[in-house]
C-alpha positions, 0 to 999 in steps of 0.5 A: 598498225604495230604489233604489241611488243613482248615482255622482256626475256626473263633473267632466269632464261640466261642464268637460271641453270648456269654456275659460273661464279667461282670458276677458275682456269684450273677448275672450270675445265671444258666438259666433253659431250661424252661426260654429260651432253645435257650440261653446258660446255663452257671453255675455261677462258669464258668461265672466267671472263663471264663472271663479272658480266654475270654478277653485274646482270644479277645486280641489274647494274647494266652499265657495268654489264655493258662494259664487261660484255666485250671481254666475255664475247671475245672469250666465247669459243664453244656453242654454249659460250656463244649462246650464253653471252649472246643471251646476256647481250640480249638482256642488256640491250632490252634493259637499256633500251638499246634497240640497235643491239637487240637484233644482233643479240637475238641473231647470235642466240639463234645462231648458237643453236643452243636455245631451247624451243620455248626460248627460241620461240620467244626470241623469234616472236620478238624479232618478228614484232620488232622488224614489223614495227620498223617496217622491215617486212622481209625480216618480220616474214623470215622470223614469223615463218621460222616461228610457224615452222617451230610451232605449227599448231599455234594459230596466233603466230600464223595470223601474225605471219599472214598479216605480214604477208598481206602487208607485203602484197602477198595475199595469195600466200597469206590466205592459206596461212590464216586457213591453217590457223582456223583449221587448227582451232577447229581440230582442237575443238576450240572456237575460232576468233571472229577476227581470224574469219574477218581477216581471211575474208578481208584478204579474199576480198582485197584479192578479188577471190570470189570463192574464198569470199563466199567460204569465209563470209559464210563461216563468219556468220555461221560462227558469229551470226550478228547483224553487223557481220551479216552485212559484212558477209553479204556486201562482200559477196555482192561486190565480188560475185557477178550476180544477176538482178534476181539473185541480187534482189534475193541477196538484199532480201536476206540482208533485210531479214538479217537486219543487215541493211544500213543507210539510205543507199541500201534501202533505195537500191533494194526498194528500187530493184523490187519496184522495177521487178514489179513488186510495189508492196515489197518496195514500199515495205522496205522503205517503211522498215528503213524508216521504222528502224531509223535507217531512213528518216523523214529528212532523207525522204524530203531531200532524196528525190530518188528515194521519195519517188520510189516510195510514192510510185510504189505506194500508188501501185499497191492497191491495184496490184493487190486487187489483181492478185486473186485473178492473177493467181487463178490464171497462174494455176491454170497456166500450162507452165510455172512462170506465172505461178513463180511471179505471183508467188514472188508478189505474195512474198513481197507482201509477207504472205508466206504461206500463199507464196510457198503454195504457188512456188510448189505449183511452179515446181510442178509446172516446170519452172526453173527449179533453182529459182523456185526452190530458193524462193520457196526456201525464203518463204518457208524460212520466214514462215517458221518452217525451218526443216522445209526451208533447209530442204528447199535450199539444199536443192538449189544449184548453179549461180544461186547455190552460194546464196541458198547456203547463206539463207540456210545459215540464217534459217538455222542461226538467225541474226543477233544484234550488232556488237556494241562498240568497245569502251574507250580506254 
């Protein structure tokens, strides 16, 4: 992609406060810094040589201005002379589309040391964009780095620099720059752009930085809890974290409630995993949901042997599974440990019986089952039953490898998920 070019520098930048017209060698004496350091200090020779150049630019007669430029450049000796003639050279280059002359003129403006901060920022921004669009990444990096130093709280500039560093293959350097932009926005009490979170997440994902993937994925859906962004956040989490089978199912459970499953593959992976774990009701419910949301259609069931088989096998086991649940629950409550209570709680969870599931998870906790797994599942049941405070409290107790997932679940419990953003209109 290319950076959009900035608008041409305003003529007033070059000439607005500078009076050269009418100066003569006798009258246009060089002013010393002691006289008035706030005023430009032009040499007499430059004051004369620059007059025709200035008049031509003011008249927008750029061919004449271009012809007068060498004489003014040759006469420039003081820093103010060099600044003024360089800025006029830049204006000529821009207005004549002389792209080859833009860079040297901009460099000369910067080298003069006389450009005011806002003008210097505009020129550095222009230099960086031109270099980037010319695939001169080193030049773009240098310009945007200097611009970030000049405007450390300007997040937009930091994002440009991060994009350049990403193109250079320096993602590890780019990510802190994006984070700096994000934190500056937050510190100012402003909403962080969705694209900034997505850019940070993409850099982390490409660099296989799993902790950063979690950080920015969670920040993304916390700020913008849309279904499509839940999908981005959770799929990158699954791809970069070494999830055990149970945590992976719990991640897909969150994708389901956040409406973040999309396509036959997602529904098959989830349903097949649930069936293999012994949750036929959950497996069939997932496929049924995919069909009702048009993510899985009858044609897919007809053409995908694997998907059809999962649905058929799951459906054939549900009646017996449900019939056995009361007896299994009774045995779980009587058992000395909490493993059976956890398993039966999971079965009820798969059937959408969240109150029964939550009750059995509490039994599992009392009987010493893995507290991290049980609290995660307890939070899932409570969140889906509408007990937000109870769910958040349960998720807060989860430690170990499943803790990031509990944090994702907490965000969903507090924020939910909005419909995916509509595609942008074509222009």
